[in-house]
Residue, then its C-alpha position, 0 to 999 in steps of 0.5 A: x499500499x502507498x502512503x496515504x495523503x496526509x489530508x487523508x491520514x489526518x482524517x481516518x486520526x480522526x475517526x481512530x477516536x470514534x464518530x464523527x461529524x465534519x464540523x468536529x473532524x475539521x476541529x479535530x485536525x486543526x489540533x492535531x495539526x496545532x492549526x497546519x493543517x486547515x481543510x476546507x468543506x470541499x476537501x474534507x467531503x470529497x476526501x471522505x466522498x472517496x474516502x467511502x467510495x474506498x470502504x474506509x469509512x462509512x457514515x453512521x447515526x448521529x448518536x443520542x441527544x446530539x443534532x438530527x441533521x448533521x452526518x456522522x462518519x466512522x473508521x469502517x476495519x478496513x480504514x483501520x487497518x490502513x491508518x496502522x499501517x500508515x502508523x507503522x510504516x512511520x514510525x519507520x521512516x523514524x527509525x532509519x532517521x534516528x539509526x542515521x543521527x538525523x536529528x530530530x526538532x529539538x537538534x536541527x539547525 
């Protein structure tokens, strides 16, 4: 499997914590990236549609006591598998970089 795009990675990461509506995903991605990745509605909903077409994400019923007009999304098992594979791929890259003594942020000049 090829590397996930940052947008897809962060959407899947947001959904790994449970069902979210679109705005909740947007806020979670902002939090994950300290405001560096701002998704517009077109990017978010286009990505969610592609992820649903792949079977990685599915629409789900709104939780009780929430606005029923909002569309909620949840991570499907295949999406969790793809997310886990990407996390392992990234961890492997970090191990290689550290093995080559590539400095992290604190050691950058």
